[in-house]
mmCIF entry with sequence, helices, sheets and N, C-alpha, C, O atoms, coordinates in Angstrom:
data_MODEL
# 
_entry.id   MODEL 
# 
_entity.id                         1 
_entity.type                       polymer 
_entity.pdbx_number_of_molecules   1 
# 
_entity_poly.entity_id                      1 
_entity_poly.type                           'polypeptide(L)' 
_entity_poly.nstd_linkage                   no 
_entity_poly.nstd_monomer                   no 
_entity_poly.pdbx_seq_one_letter_code       MENDKKLELGYRLSALYNMISYGVTGFYSDLEANKEKLKEEINDYIGKLK 
_entity_poly.pdbx_seq_one_letter_code_can   MENDKKLELGYRLSALYNMISYGVTGFYSDLEANKEKLKEEINDYIGKLK 
_entity_poly.pdbx_strand_id                 A 
# 
loop_
_entity_poly_seq.entity_id 
_entity_poly_seq.num 
_entity_poly_seq.mon_id 
_entity_poly_seq.hetero 
1 1  MET n 
1 2  GLU n 
1 3  ASN n 
1 4  ASP n 
1 5  LYS n 
1 6  LYS n 
1 7  LEU n 
1 8  GLU n 
1 9  LEU n 
1 10 GLY n 
1 11 TYR n 
1 12 ARG n 
1 13 LEU n 
1 14 SER n 
1 15 ALA n 
1 16 LEU n 
1 17 TYR n 
1 18 ASN n 
1 19 MET n 
1 20 ILE n 
1 21 SER n 
1 22 TYR n 
1 23 GLY n 
1 24 VAL n 
1 25 THR n 
1 26 GLY n 
1 27 PHE n 
1 28 TYR n 
1 29 SER n 
1 30 ASP n 
1 31 LEU n 
1 32 GLU n 
1 33 ALA n 
1 34 ASN n 
1 35 LYS n 
1 36 GLU n 
1 37 LYS n 
1 38 LEU n 
1 39 LYS n 
1 40 GLU n 
1 41 GLU n 
1 42 ILE n 
1 43 ASN n 
1 44 ASP n 
1 45 TYR n 
1 46 ILE n 
1 47 GLY n 
1 48 LYS n 
1 49 LEU n 
1 50 LYS n 
# 
_struct_asym.id          A 
_struct_asym.entity_id   1 
# 
loop_
_struct_conf.conf_type_id 
_struct_conf.id 
_struct_conf.pdbx_PDB_helix_id 
_struct_conf.beg_label_comp_id 
_struct_conf.beg_label_asym_id 
_struct_conf.beg_label_seq_id 
_struct_conf.pdbx_beg_PDB_ins_code 
_struct_conf.end_label_comp_id 
_struct_conf.end_label_asym_id 
_struct_conf.end_label_seq_id 
_struct_conf.pdbx_end_PDB_ins_code 
_struct_conf.beg_auth_comp_id 
_struct_conf.beg_auth_asym_id 
_struct_conf.beg_auth_seq_id 
_struct_conf.end_auth_comp_id 
_struct_conf.end_auth_asym_id 
_struct_conf.end_auth_seq_id 
_struct_conf.pdbx_PDB_helix_class 
_struct_conf.details 
_struct_conf.pdbx_PDB_helix_length 
HELX_P HELX_P1 AA1 GLU A 2  ? THR A 25 ? GLU A 2  THR A 25 1 ? 24 
HELX_P HELX_P2 AA2 SER A 29 ? ALA A 33 ? SER A 29 ALA A 33 1 ? 5  
HELX_P HELX_P3 AA3 LYS A 35 ? LEU A 49 ? LYS A 35 LEU A 49 1 ? 15 
# 
_struct_conf_type.id          HELX_P 
_struct_conf_type.criteria    ? 
_struct_conf_type.reference   ? 
# 
loop_
_atom_site.group_PDB 
_atom_site.id 
_atom_site.type_symbol 
_atom_site.label_atom_id 
_atom_site.label_alt_id 
_atom_site.label_comp_id 
_atom_site.label_asym_id 
_atom_site.label_entity_id 
_atom_site.label_seq_id 
_atom_site.pdbx_PDB_ins_code 
_atom_site.Cartn_x 
_atom_site.Cartn_y 
_atom_site.Cartn_z 
_atom_site.occupancy 
_atom_site.B_iso_or_equiv 
_atom_site.pdbx_formal_charge 
_atom_site.auth_seq_id 
_atom_site.auth_comp_id 
_atom_site.auth_asym_id 
_atom_site.auth_atom_id 
_atom_site.pdbx_PDB_model_num 
ATOM 1   N N  . MET A 1 1  ? 117.152 113.992 103.101 1.00 0.00 ? 1  MET A N  1 
ATOM 2   C CA . MET A 1 1  ? 116.126 114.247 104.080 1.00 0.00 ? 1  MET A CA 1 
ATOM 3   C C  . MET A 1 1  ? 114.947 113.280 103.901 1.00 0.00 ? 1  MET A C  1 
ATOM 4   O O  . MET A 1 1  ? 114.402 112.779 104.884 1.00 0.00 ? 1  MET A O  1 
ATOM 5   N N  . GLU A 1 2  ? 114.557 113.020 102.651 1.00 0.00 ? 2  GLU A N  1 
ATOM 6   C CA . GLU A 1 2  ? 113.444 112.097 102.400 1.00 0.00 ? 2  GLU A CA 1 
ATOM 7   C C  . GLU A 1 2  ? 113.860 110.674 102.765 1.00 0.00 ? 2  GLU A C  1 
ATOM 8   O O  . GLU A 1 2  ? 113.040 109.887 103.239 1.00 0.00 ? 2  GLU A O  1 
ATOM 9   N N  . ASN A 1 3  ? 115.132 110.344 102.544 1.00 0.00 ? 3  ASN A N  1 
ATOM 10  C CA . ASN A 1 3  ? 115.615 109.006 102.932 1.00 0.00 ? 3  ASN A CA 1 
ATOM 11  C C  . ASN A 1 3  ? 115.530 108.810 104.433 1.00 0.00 ? 3  ASN A C  1 
ATOM 12  O O  . ASN A 1 3  ? 115.206 107.718 104.901 1.00 0.00 ? 3  ASN A O  1 
ATOM 13  N N  . ASP A 1 4  ? 115.824 109.875 105.206 1.00 0.00 ? 4  ASP A N  1 
ATOM 14  C CA . ASP A 1 4  ? 115.739 109.801 106.672 1.00 0.00 ? 4  ASP A CA 1 
ATOM 15  C C  . ASP A 1 4  ? 114.307 109.487 107.083 1.00 0.00 ? 4  ASP A C  1 
ATOM 16  O O  . ASP A 1 4  ? 114.079 108.664 107.969 1.00 0.00 ? 4  ASP A O  1 
ATOM 17  N N  . LYS A 1 5  ? 113.336 110.145 106.438 1.00 0.00 ? 5  LYS A N  1 
ATOM 18  C CA . LYS A 1 5  ? 111.947 109.929 106.749 1.00 0.00 ? 5  LYS A CA 1 
ATOM 19  C C  . LYS A 1 5  ? 111.519 108.496 106.435 1.00 0.00 ? 5  LYS A C  1 
ATOM 20  O O  . LYS A 1 5  ? 110.774 107.876 107.195 1.00 0.00 ? 5  LYS A O  1 
ATOM 21  N N  . LYS A 1 6  ? 112.007 107.978 105.295 1.00 0.00 ? 6  LYS A N  1 
ATOM 22  C CA . LYS A 1 6  ? 111.703 106.615 104.917 1.00 0.00 ? 6  LYS A CA 1 
ATOM 23  C C  . LYS A 1 6  ? 112.305 105.629 105.929 1.00 0.00 ? 6  LYS A C  1 
ATOM 24  O O  . LYS A 1 6  ? 111.657 104.657 106.319 1.00 0.00 ? 6  LYS A O  1 
ATOM 25  N N  . LEU A 1 7  ? 113.539 105.889 106.343 1.00 0.00 ? 7  LEU A N  1 
ATOM 26  C CA . LEU A 1 7  ? 114.165 105.039 107.349 1.00 0.00 ? 7  LEU A CA 1 
ATOM 27  C C  . LEU A 1 7  ? 113.406 105.058 108.665 1.00 0.00 ? 7  LEU A C  1 
ATOM 28  O O  . LEU A 1 7  ? 113.213 104.022 109.302 1.00 0.00 ? 7  LEU A O  1 
ATOM 29  N N  . GLU A 1 8  ? 112.979 106.247 109.063 1.00 0.00 ? 8  GLU A N  1 
ATOM 30  C CA . GLU A 1 8  ? 112.213 106.402 110.301 1.00 0.00 ? 8  GLU A CA 1 
ATOM 31  C C  . GLU A 1 8  ? 110.913 105.618 110.232 1.00 0.00 ? 8  GLU A C  1 
ATOM 32  O O  . GLU A 1 8  ? 110.559 104.911 111.175 1.00 0.00 ? 8  GLU A O  1 
ATOM 33  N N  . LEU A 1 9  ? 110.196 105.744 109.105 1.00 0.00 ? 9  LEU A N  1 
ATOM 34  C CA . LEU A 1 9  ? 108.931 105.022 108.962 1.00 0.00 ? 9  LEU A CA 1 
ATOM 35  C C  . LEU A 1 9  ? 109.144 103.538 108.923 1.00 0.00 ? 9  LEU A C  1 
ATOM 36  O O  . LEU A 1 9  ? 108.341 102.785 109.474 1.00 0.00 ? 9  LEU A O  1 
ATOM 37  N N  . GLY A 1 10 ? 110.218 103.088 108.281 1.00 0.00 ? 10 GLY A N  1 
ATOM 38  C CA . GLY A 1 10 ? 110.553 101.659 108.242 1.00 0.00 ? 10 GLY A CA 1 
ATOM 39  C C  . GLY A 1 10 ? 110.839 101.120 109.620 1.00 0.00 ? 10 GLY A C  1 
ATOM 40  O O  . GLY A 1 10 ? 110.404 100.022 109.967 1.00 0.00 ? 10 GLY A O  1 
ATOM 41  N N  . TYR A 1 11 ? 111.572 101.890 110.413 1.00 0.00 ? 11 TYR A N  1 
ATOM 42  C CA . TYR A 1 11 ? 111.890 101.485 111.785 1.00 0.00 ? 11 TYR A CA 1 
ATOM 43  C C  . TYR A 1 11 ? 110.606 101.394 112.613 1.00 0.00 ? 11 TYR A C  1 
ATOM 44  O O  . TYR A 1 11 ? 110.402 100.440 113.364 1.00 0.00 ? 11 TYR A O  1 
ATOM 45  N N  . ARG A 1 12 ? 109.748 102.401 112.462 1.00 0.00 ? 12 ARG A N  1 
ATOM 46  C CA . ARG A 1 12 ? 108.491 102.408 113.239 1.00 0.00 ? 12 ARG A CA 1 
ATOM 47  C C  . ARG A 1 12 ? 107.611 101.227 112.853 1.00 0.00 ? 12 ARG A C  1 
ATOM 48  O O  . ARG A 1 12 ? 107.009 100.598 113.723 1.00 0.00 ? 12 ARG A O  1 
ATOM 49  N N  . LEU A 1 13 ? 107.526 100.920 111.572 1.00 0.00 ? 13 LEU A N  1 
ATOM 50  C CA . LEU A 1 13 ? 106.721 99.805  111.118 1.00 0.00 ? 13 LEU A CA 1 
ATOM 51  C C  . LEU A 1 13 ? 107.263 98.485  111.676 1.00 0.00 ? 13 LEU A C  1 
ATOM 52  O O  . LEU A 1 13 ? 106.499 97.638  112.141 1.00 0.00 ? 13 LEU A O  1 
ATOM 53  N N  . SER A 1 14 ? 108.559 98.325  111.625 1.00 0.00 ? 14 SER A N  1 
ATOM 54  C CA . SER A 1 14 ? 109.175 97.113  112.179 1.00 0.00 ? 14 SER A CA 1 
ATOM 55  C C  . SER A 1 14 ? 108.932 96.980  113.679 1.00 0.00 ? 14 SER A C  1 
ATOM 56  O O  . SER A 1 14 ? 108.615 95.901  114.179 1.00 0.00 ? 14 SER A O  1 
ATOM 57  N N  . ALA A 1 15 ? 109.088 98.099  114.384 1.00 0.00 ? 15 ALA A N  1 
ATOM 58  C CA . ALA A 1 15 ? 108.838 98.113  115.835 1.00 0.00 ? 15 ALA A CA 1 
ATOM 59  C C  . ALA A 1 15 ? 107.383 97.809  116.110 1.00 0.00 ? 15 ALA A C  1 
ATOM 60  O O  . ALA A 1 15 ? 107.076 97.083  117.056 1.00 0.00 ? 15 ALA A O  1 
ATOM 61  N N  . LEU A 1 16 ? 106.478 98.342  115.309 1.00 0.00 ? 16 LEU A N  1 
ATOM 62  C CA . LEU A 1 16 ? 105.061 98.073  115.492 1.00 0.00 ? 16 LEU A CA 1 
ATOM 63  C C  . LEU A 1 16 ? 104.741 96.601  115.349 1.00 0.00 ? 16 LEU A C  1 
ATOM 64  O O  . LEU A 1 16 ? 104.012 96.037  116.165 1.00 0.00 ? 16 LEU A O  1 
ATOM 65  N N  . TYR A 1 17 ? 105.276 95.984  114.330 1.00 0.00 ? 17 TYR A N  1 
ATOM 66  C CA . TYR A 1 17 ? 105.064 94.531  114.155 1.00 0.00 ? 17 TYR A CA 1 
ATOM 67  C C  . TYR A 1 17 ? 105.541 93.769  115.368 1.00 0.00 ? 17 TYR A C  1 
ATOM 68  O O  . TYR A 1 17 ? 104.860 92.854  115.833 1.00 0.00 ? 17 TYR A O  1 
ATOM 69  N N  . ASN A 1 18 ? 106.698 94.129  115.890 1.00 0.00 ? 18 ASN A N  1 
ATOM 70  C CA . ASN A 1 18 ? 107.215 93.454  117.069 1.00 0.00 ? 18 ASN A CA 1 
ATOM 71  C C  . ASN A 1 18 ? 106.310 93.651  118.288 1.00 0.00 ? 18 ASN A C  1 
ATOM 72  O O  . ASN A 1 18 ? 106.001 92.698  119.003 1.00 0.00 ? 18 ASN A O  1 
ATOM 73  N N  . MET A 1 19 ? 105.896 94.882  118.512 1.00 0.00 ? 19 MET A N  1 
ATOM 74  C CA . MET A 1 19 ? 105.030 95.146  119.654 1.00 0.00 ? 19 MET A CA 1 
ATOM 75  C C  . MET A 1 19 ? 103.729 94.374  119.541 1.00 0.00 ? 19 MET A C  1 
ATOM 76  O O  . MET A 1 19 ? 103.256 93.824  120.536 1.00 0.00 ? 19 MET A O  1 
ATOM 77  N N  . ILE A 1 20 ? 103.145 94.317  118.370 1.00 0.00 ? 20 ILE A N  1 
ATOM 78  C CA . ILE A 1 20 ? 101.906 93.580  118.194 1.00 0.00 ? 20 ILE A CA 1 
ATOM 79  C C  . ILE A 1 20 ? 102.129 92.077  118.414 1.00 0.00 ? 20 ILE A C  1 
ATOM 80  O O  . ILE A 1 20 ? 101.364 91.431  119.130 1.00 0.00 ? 20 ILE A O  1 
ATOM 81  N N  . SER A 1 21 ? 103.176 91.530  117.796 1.00 0.00 ? 21 SER A N  1 
ATOM 82  C CA . SER A 1 21 ? 103.398 90.092  117.923 1.00 0.00 ? 21 SER A CA 1 
ATOM 83  C C  . SER A 1 21 ? 103.734 89.713  119.374 1.00 0.00 ? 21 SER A C  1 
ATOM 84  O O  . SER A 1 21 ? 103.263 88.685  119.860 1.00 0.00 ? 21 SER A O  1 
ATOM 85  N N  . TYR A 1 22 ? 104.521 90.506  120.057 1.00 0.00 ? 22 TYR A N  1 
ATOM 86  C CA . TYR A 1 22 ? 104.831 90.203  121.460 1.00 0.00 ? 22 TYR A CA 1 
ATOM 87  C C  . TYR A 1 22 ? 103.576 90.305  122.329 1.00 0.00 ? 22 TYR A C  1 
ATOM 88  O O  . TYR A 1 22 ? 103.365 89.489  123.226 1.00 0.00 ? 22 TYR A O  1 
ATOM 89  N N  . GLY A 1 23 ? 102.766 91.289  122.059 1.00 0.00 ? 23 GLY A N  1 
ATOM 90  C CA . GLY A 1 23 ? 101.533 91.475  122.835 1.00 0.00 ? 23 GLY A CA 1 
ATOM 91  C C  . GLY A 1 23 ? 100.523 90.377  122.608 1.00 0.00 ? 23 GLY A C  1 
ATOM 92  O O  . GLY A 1 23 ? 99.852  89.944  123.545 1.00 0.00 ? 23 GLY A O  1 
ATOM 93  N N  . VAL A 1 24 ? 100.405 89.916  121.358 1.00 0.00 ? 24 VAL A N  1 
ATOM 94  C CA . VAL A 1 24 ? 99.441  88.888  121.029 1.00 0.00 ? 24 VAL A CA 1 
ATOM 95  C C  . VAL A 1 24 ? 99.836  87.539  121.574 1.00 0.00 ? 24 VAL A C  1 
ATOM 96  O O  . VAL A 1 24 ? 98.987  86.788  122.054 1.00 0.00 ? 24 VAL A O  1 
ATOM 97  N N  . THR A 1 25 ? 101.127 87.217  121.507 1.00 0.00 ? 25 THR A N  1 
ATOM 98  C CA . THR A 1 25 ? 101.550 85.899  121.943 1.00 0.00 ? 25 THR A CA 1 
ATOM 99  C C  . THR A 1 25 ? 101.489 85.724  123.469 1.00 0.00 ? 25 THR A C  1 
ATOM 100 O O  . THR A 1 25 ? 101.305 84.609  123.959 1.00 0.00 ? 25 THR A O  1 
ATOM 101 N N  . GLY A 1 26 ? 101.642 86.819  124.211 1.00 0.00 ? 26 GLY A N  1 
ATOM 102 C CA . GLY A 1 26 ? 101.606 86.739  125.662 1.00 0.00 ? 26 GLY A CA 1 
ATOM 103 C C  . GLY A 1 26 ? 102.778 86.010  126.282 1.00 0.00 ? 26 GLY A C  1 
ATOM 104 O O  . GLY A 1 26 ? 102.702 85.577  127.432 1.00 0.00 ? 26 GLY A O  1 
ATOM 105 N N  . PHE A 1 27 ? 103.856 85.870  125.537 1.00 0.00 ? 27 PHE A N  1 
ATOM 106 C CA . PHE A 1 27 ? 105.023 85.141  126.035 1.00 0.00 ? 27 PHE A CA 1 
ATOM 107 C C  . PHE A 1 27 ? 105.761 85.892  127.148 1.00 0.00 ? 27 PHE A C  1 
ATOM 108 O O  . PHE A 1 27 ? 106.457 85.298  127.972 1.00 0.00 ? 27 PHE A O  1 
ATOM 109 N N  . TYR A 1 28 ? 105.589 87.194  127.144 1.00 0.00 ? 28 TYR A N  1 
ATOM 110 C CA . TYR A 1 28 ? 106.348 88.027  128.081 1.00 0.00 ? 28 TYR A CA 1 
ATOM 111 C C  . TYR A 1 28 ? 105.431 88.514  129.205 1.00 0.00 ? 28 TYR A C  1 
ATOM 112 O O  . TYR A 1 28 ? 104.502 89.290  128.978 1.00 0.00 ? 28 TYR A O  1 
ATOM 113 N N  . SER A 1 29 ? 105.705 88.053  130.385 1.00 0.00 ? 29 SER A N  1 
ATOM 114 C CA . SER A 1 29 ? 104.830 88.425  131.530 1.00 0.00 ? 29 SER A CA 1 
ATOM 115 C C  . SER A 1 29 ? 104.828 89.912  131.801 1.00 0.00 ? 29 SER A C  1 
ATOM 116 O O  . SER A 1 29 ? 103.808 90.460  132.218 1.00 0.00 ? 29 SER A O  1 
ATOM 117 N N  . ASP A 1 30 ? 105.941 90.576  131.577 1.00 0.00 ? 30 ASP A N  1 
ATOM 118 C CA . ASP A 1 30 ? 106.014 92.028  131.748 1.00 0.00 ? 30 ASP A CA 1 
ATOM 119 C C  . ASP A 1 30 ? 105.052 92.754  130.805 1.00 0.00 ? 30 ASP A C  1 
ATOM 120 O O  . ASP A 1 30 ? 104.432 93.750  131.176 1.00 0.00 ? 30 ASP A O  1 
ATOM 121 N N  . LEU A 1 31 ? 104.942 92.237  129.586 1.00 0.00 ? 31 LEU A N  1 
ATOM 122 C CA . LEU A 1 31 ? 104.020 92.848  128.641 1.00 0.00 ? 31 LEU A CA 1 
ATOM 123 C C  . LEU A 1 31 ? 102.575 92.600  129.051 1.00 0.00 ? 31 LEU A C  1 
ATOM 124 O O  . LEU A 1 31 ? 101.720 93.473  128.898 1.00 0.00 ? 31 LEU A O  1 
ATOM 125 N N  . GLU A 1 32 ? 102.312 91.426  129.565 1.00 0.00 ? 32 GLU A N  1 
ATOM 126 C CA . GLU A 1 32 ? 100.945 91.152  130.042 1.00 0.00 ? 32 GLU A CA 1 
ATOM 127 C C  . GLU A 1 32 ? 100.598 92.062  131.173 1.00 0.00 ? 32 GLU A C  1 
ATOM 128 O O  . GLU A 1 32 ? 99.468  92.546  131.234 1.00 0.00 ? 32 GLU A O  1 
ATOM 129 N N  . ALA A 1 33 ? 101.523 92.323  132.086 1.00 0.00 ? 33 ALA A N  1 
ATOM 130 C CA . ALA A 1 33 ? 101.269 93.194  133.215 1.00 0.00 ? 33 ALA A CA 1 
ATOM 131 C C  . ALA A 1 33 ? 101.099 94.645  132.796 1.00 0.00 ? 33 ALA A C  1 
ATOM 132 O O  . ALA A 1 33 ? 100.468 95.426  133.509 1.00 0.00 ? 33 ALA A O  1 
ATOM 133 N N  . ASN A 1 34 ? 101.660 95.017  131.638 1.00 0.00 ? 34 ASN A N  1 
ATOM 134 C CA . ASN A 1 34 ? 101.578 96.403  131.148 1.00 0.00 ? 34 ASN A CA 1 
ATOM 135 C C  . ASN A 1 34 ? 100.868 96.486  129.797 1.00 0.00 ? 34 ASN A C  1 
ATOM 136 O O  . ASN A 1 34 ? 101.258 97.266  128.928 1.00 0.00 ? 34 ASN A O  1 
ATOM 137 N N  . LYS A 1 35 ? 99.833  95.685  129.633 1.00 0.00 ? 35 LYS A N  1 
ATOM 138 C CA . LYS A 1 35 ? 99.164  95.588  128.370 1.00 0.00 ? 35 LYS A CA 1 
ATOM 139 C C  . LYS A 1 35 ? 98.580  96.943  127.911 1.00 0.00 ? 35 LYS A C  1 
ATOM 140 O O  . LYS A 1 35 ? 98.610  97.249  126.719 1.00 0.00 ? 35 LYS A O  1 
ATOM 141 N N  . GLU A 1 36 ? 98.059  97.739  128.829 1.00 0.00 ? 36 GLU A N  1 
ATOM 142 C CA . GLU A 1 36 ? 97.491  99.025  128.465 1.00 0.00 ? 36 GLU A CA 1 
ATOM 143 C C  . GLU A 1 36 ? 98.559  99.978  127.921 1.00 0.00 ? 36 GLU A C  1 
ATOM 144 O O  . GLU A 1 36 ? 98.325  100.701 126.953 1.00 0.00 ? 36 GLU A O  1 
ATOM 145 N N  . LYS A 1 37 ? 99.728  99.968  128.553 1.00 0.00 ? 37 LYS A N  1 
ATOM 146 C CA . LYS A 1 37 ? 100.864 100.797 128.077 1.00 0.00 ? 37 LYS A CA 1 
ATOM 147 C C  . LYS A 1 37 ? 101.242 100.349 126.668 1.00 0.00 ? 37 LYS A C  1 
ATOM 148 O O  . LYS A 1 37 ? 101.496 101.186 125.802 1.00 0.00 ? 37 LYS A O  1 
ATOM 149 N N  . LEU A 1 38 ? 101.281 99.051  126.431 1.00 0.00 ? 38 LEU A N  1 
ATOM 150 C CA . LEU A 1 38 ? 101.611 98.506  125.098 1.00 0.00 ? 38 LEU A CA 1 
ATOM 151 C C  . LEU A 1 38 ? 100.587 98.972  124.075 1.00 0.00 ? 38 LEU A C  1 
ATOM 152 O O  . LEU A 1 38 ? 100.953 99.373  122.970 1.00 0.00 ? 38 LEU A O  1 
ATOM 153 N N  . LYS A 1 39 ? 99.331  98.922  124.424 1.00 0.00 ? 39 LYS A N  1 
ATOM 154 C CA . LYS A 1 39 ? 98.282  99.405  123.513 1.00 0.00 ? 39 LYS A CA 1 
ATOM 155 C C  . LYS A 1 39 ? 98.462  100.881 123.190 1.00 0.00 ? 39 LYS A C  1 
ATOM 156 O O  . LYS A 1 39 ? 98.273  101.285 122.042 1.00 0.00 ? 39 LYS A O  1 
ATOM 157 N N  . GLU A 1 40 ? 98.823  101.693 124.179 1.00 0.00 ? 40 GLU A N  1 
ATOM 158 C CA . GLU A 1 40 ? 99.065  103.127 123.950 1.00 0.00 ? 40 GLU A CA 1 
ATOM 159 C C  . GLU A 1 40 ? 100.251 103.305 122.981 1.00 0.00 ? 40 GLU A C  1 
ATOM 160 O O  . GLU A 1 40 ? 100.193 104.129 122.068 1.00 0.00 ? 40 GLU A O  1 
ATOM 161 N N  . GLU A 1 41 ? 101.307 102.538 123.185 1.00 0.00 ? 41 GLU A N  1 
ATOM 162 C CA . GLU A 1 41 ? 102.494 102.644 122.295 1.00 0.00 ? 41 GLU A CA 1 
ATOM 163 C C  . GLU A 1 41 ? 102.122 102.227 120.881 1.00 0.00 ? 41 GLU A C  1 
ATOM 164 O O  . GLU A 1 41 ? 102.541 102.875 119.922 1.00 0.00 ? 41 GLU A O  1 
ATOM 165 N N  . ILE A 1 42 ? 101.361 101.183 120.735 1.00 0.00 ? 42 ILE A N  1 
ATOM 166 C CA . ILE A 1 42 ? 100.940 100.732 119.411 1.00 0.00 ? 42 ILE A CA 1 
ATOM 167 C C  . ILE A 1 42 ? 100.127 101.807 118.704 1.00 0.00 ? 42 ILE A C  1 
ATOM 168 O O  . ILE A 1 42 ? 100.354 102.106 117.532 1.00 0.00 ? 42 ILE A O  1 
ATOM 169 N N  . ASN A 1 43 ? 99.178  102.383 119.435 1.00 0.00 ? 43 ASN A N  1 
ATOM 170 C CA . ASN A 1 43 ? 98.358  103.454 118.844 1.00 0.00 ? 43 ASN A CA 1 
ATOM 171 C C  . ASN A 1 43 ? 99.203  104.672 118.463 1.00 0.00 ? 43 ASN A C  1 
ATOM 172 O O  . ASN A 1 43 ? 98.965  105.308 117.436 1.00 0.00 ? 43 ASN A O  1 
ATOM 173 N N  . ASP A 1 44 ? 100.180 104.985 119.295 1.00 0.00 ? 44 ASP A N  1 
ATOM 174 C CA . ASP A 1 44 ? 101.082 106.104 118.997 1.00 0.00 ? 44 ASP A CA 1 
ATOM 175 C C  . ASP A 1 44 ? 101.860 105.845 117.702 1.00 0.00 ? 44 ASP A C  1 
ATOM 176 O O  . ASP A 1 44 ? 101.954 106.722 116.842 1.00 0.00 ? 44 ASP A O  1 
ATOM 177 N N  . TYR A 1 45 ? 102.416 104.634 117.570 1.00 0.00 ? 45 TYR A N  1 
ATOM 178 C CA . TYR A 1 45 ? 103.177 104.298 116.366 1.00 0.00 ? 45 TYR A CA 1 
ATOM 179 C C  . TYR A 1 45 ? 102.272 104.312 115.145 1.00 0.00 ? 45 TYR A C  1 
ATOM 180 O O  . TYR A 1 45 ? 102.681 104.807 114.094 1.00 0.00 ? 45 TYR A O  1 
ATOM 181 N N  . ILE A 1 46 ? 101.045 103.784 115.245 1.00 0.00 ? 46 ILE A N  1 
ATOM 182 C CA . ILE A 1 46 ? 100.137 103.803 114.136 1.00 0.00 ? 46 ILE A CA 1 
ATOM 183 C C  . ILE A 1 46 ? 99.830  105.211 113.711 1.00 0.00 ? 46 ILE A C  1 
ATOM 184 O O  . ILE A 1 46 ? 99.777  105.510 112.518 1.00 0.00 ? 46 ILE A O  1 
ATOM 185 N N  . GLY A 1 47 ? 99.621  106.104 114.705 1.00 0.00 ? 47 GLY A N  1 
ATOM 186 C CA . GLY A 1 47 ? 99.372  107.525 114.373 1.00 0.00 ? 47 GLY A CA 1 
ATOM 187 C C  . GLY A 1 47 ? 100.494 108.160 113.655 1.00 0.00 ? 47 GLY A C  1 
ATOM 188 O O  . GLY A 1 47 ? 100.266 108.962 112.749 1.00 0.00 ? 47 GLY A O  1 
ATOM 189 N N  . LYS A 1 48 ? 101.725 107.834 114.020 1.00 0.00 ? 48 LYS A N  1 
ATOM 190 C CA . LYS A 1 48 ? 102.892 108.432 113.349 1.00 0.00 ? 48 LYS A CA 1 
ATOM 191 C C  . LYS A 1 48 ? 103.109 107.860 111.975 1.00 0.00 ? 48 LYS A C  1 
ATOM 192 O O  . LYS A 1 48 ? 103.741 108.505 111.138 1.00 0.00 ? 48 LYS A O  1 
ATOM 193 N N  . LEU A 1 49 ? 102.605 106.663 111.708 1.00 0.00 ? 49 LEU A N  1 
ATOM 194 C CA . LEU A 1 49 ? 102.789 106.056 110.385 1.00 0.00 ? 49 LEU A CA 1 
ATOM 195 C C  . LEU A 1 49 ? 101.748 106.556 109.399 1.00 0.00 ? 49 LEU A C  1 
ATOM 196 O O  . LEU A 1 49 ? 101.937 106.413 108.191 1.00 0.00 ? 49 LEU A O  1 
ATOM 197 N N  . LYS A 1 50 ? 100.681 107.123 109.864 1.00 0.00 ? 50 LYS A N  1 
ATOM 198 C CA . LYS A 1 50 ? 99.619  107.599 108.954 1.00 0.00 ? 50 LYS A CA 1 
ATOM 199 C C  . LYS A 1 50 ? 100.046 108.762 108.165 1.00 0.00 ? 50 LYS A C  1 
ATOM 200 O O  . LYS A 1 50 ? 99.272  109.278 107.359 1.00 0.00 ? 50 LYS A O  1 
# 
């Protein structure tokens, strides 16, 4: 059970890094158009990692 939690947190951390890097680079026009949604997702992932 604890291993599952560690895997989940690892996945969330990896996904968070990707969301931040994609948002910062601005390479994806869809992300630029939905920047507020991306910020909400980032904040949600940060909250779950705390």
